C-alpha positions in Angstrom: 6.3 97.4 -8.8 2.6 97.1 -8.9 0.6 100.4 -9.3 -2.8 99.0 -8.4 -2.6 98.0 -4.8 -4.6 100.8 -3.2 -7.0 101.5 -0.5 -8.4 104.1 1.9 -11.1 105.2 4.2 -14.9 104.8 3.6 -15.4 108.4 2.4 -12.3 108.7 0.3 -10.7 111.6 2.1 -7.6 109.4 3.1 -6.3 107.2 0.3 -3.1 105.1 0.1 -1.0 103.3 -2.5 1.3 100.4 -1.7 4.5 100.1 -3.7 4.7 96.3 -3.5 5.1 93.5 -6.0 2.1 91.5 -4.7 -0.7 91.6 -2.3 0.4 91.3 1.3 -0.4 88.5 3.7 -2.9 89.2 6.5 -3.0 88.2 10.1 -5.9 88.2 12.6 -5.4 89.8 16.0 -7.9 88.7 18.7 -6.6 91.0 21.5 -9.0 93.2 23.5 -7.6 96.4 21.9 -8.3 95.1 18.4 -11.7 93.9 19.4 -12.5 97.3 20.9 -11.1 99.3 18.0 -12.7 97.2 15.3 -16.0 96.7 17.1 -15.7 93.1 16.1 -14.3 89.7 17.2 -10.8 90.5 15.8 -9.0 92.8 13.4 -7.4 91.9 10.1 -4.2 93.7 9.2 -0.9 93.5 7.4 2.6 94.9 7.6 4.3 97.0 4.9 7.6 98.8 5.0 6.8 102.5 5.8 8.6 103.6 2.6 6.3 101.4 0.5 3.2 103.4 1.7 2.1 106.5 0.0 -0.7 108.4 1.8 -2.9 111.1 0.2 -5.1 113.2 2.3 -4.7 114.4 5.9 -5.2 111.5 8.3 -5.7 112.3 12.0 -3.2 111.1 14.5 -4.1 109.4 17.8 -1.2 108.3 20.0 -1.5 105.6 22.6 1.2 104.7 25.1 1.0 101.1 26.4 0.2 100.6 30.1 3.8 99.7 30.8 5.0 102.8 28.9 7.3 100.8 26.7 5.3 101.1 23.4 3.8 104.0 21.5 1.2 103.2 18.9 0.4 106.0 16.4 -3.1 105.3 14.9 -3.9 107.2 11.7 -7.3 107.4 10.1 -10.0 109.6 8.6 -11.5 112.4 10.7 -14.5 112.6 8.4 -15.7 109.0 8.5 -13.7 107.7 11.5 -12.1 104.9 9.6 -8.9 103.5 11.1 -6.5 103.1 8.2 -3.1 102.3 9.6 -0.7 102.6 12.5 2.9 102.6 13.3 4.4 101.2 16.5 7.7 102.0 18.3 8.4 98.3 18.7 8.4 97.8 14.9 10.3 100.8 13.5 10.1 101.1 9.7 6.8 99.2 9.3 3.2 100.4 9.0 0.3 98.1 9.9 -2.6 98.6 7.5 -6.2 97.6 8.3 -7.0 94.9 5.7 -10.5 96.0 5.2 -9.3 99.4 3.9 -7.7 97.8 0.8 -9.8 98.2 -2.3 -9.6 94.5 -3.1 -9.6 93.1 0.5 -11.5 90.0 -0.8 -8.2 88.9 -2.5 -6.2 88.7 0.8 -5.2 85.5 2.6 -5.1 85.1 6.4 -1.7 83.4 7.3 -1.6 83.7 11.1 -3.7 84.5 14.2 -2.4 86.1 17.4 -3.9 86.6 20.9 -6.1 83.6 20.4 -6.6 83.3 24.2 -9.0 86.2 23.7 -10.8 84.6 20.7 -14.5 84.5 20.9 -16.3 81.1 21.0 -17.5 80.0 17.6 -14.4 81.4 15.7 -12.5 78.5 14.3 -8.9 78.7 13.2 -7.8 76.2 10.7 -5.2 73.8 12.1 -2.7 74.5 9.3 -2.6 78.3 10.1 0.0 79.3 12.7 -1.5 80.8 15.9 -0.3 82.0 19.3 -2.3 82.5 22.5 -0.6 85.9 22.9 1.9 87.8 20.7 4.0 85.7 18.3 7.8 85.6 18.4 8.8 88.7 16.4 11.2 87.2 13.9 9.0 84.1 13.2 5.9 86.3 12.9 7.5 88.8 10.5 8.8 85.9 8.4 5.3 84.3 8.2 3.4 87.5 7.6 5.9 89.1 5.2 6.4 85.7 3.5 
């Protein structure tokens, strides 16, 4: 396994290592939550099995229950520099979702899918050969594409 896929928050108080063979694929989420949390037009993130994620430091925990009460999202980040690092979600047990920009070499990542494009800002163009969905993608297909 690779020992150099690492990342963390801006100040370095929360660091992580990914026990993966290769860099993960990234997806862009254009939903309102991701726009609000990122302060940008969309967020870039990737899935990893939770057991492939080693975290150092003491990330804060923020839990958010969906409006329908069916999903719990557990956001983790740095209390010092307020960087969101990763989250887990009750609808995807066993997986962590890492914020792509926290990876030390995020410039080496590839975007392989876009979700919630109905919320996409004007002026953001999605290449025609990259899969996209107006809302959430079908789970199995999405995992297959992103985990590819």
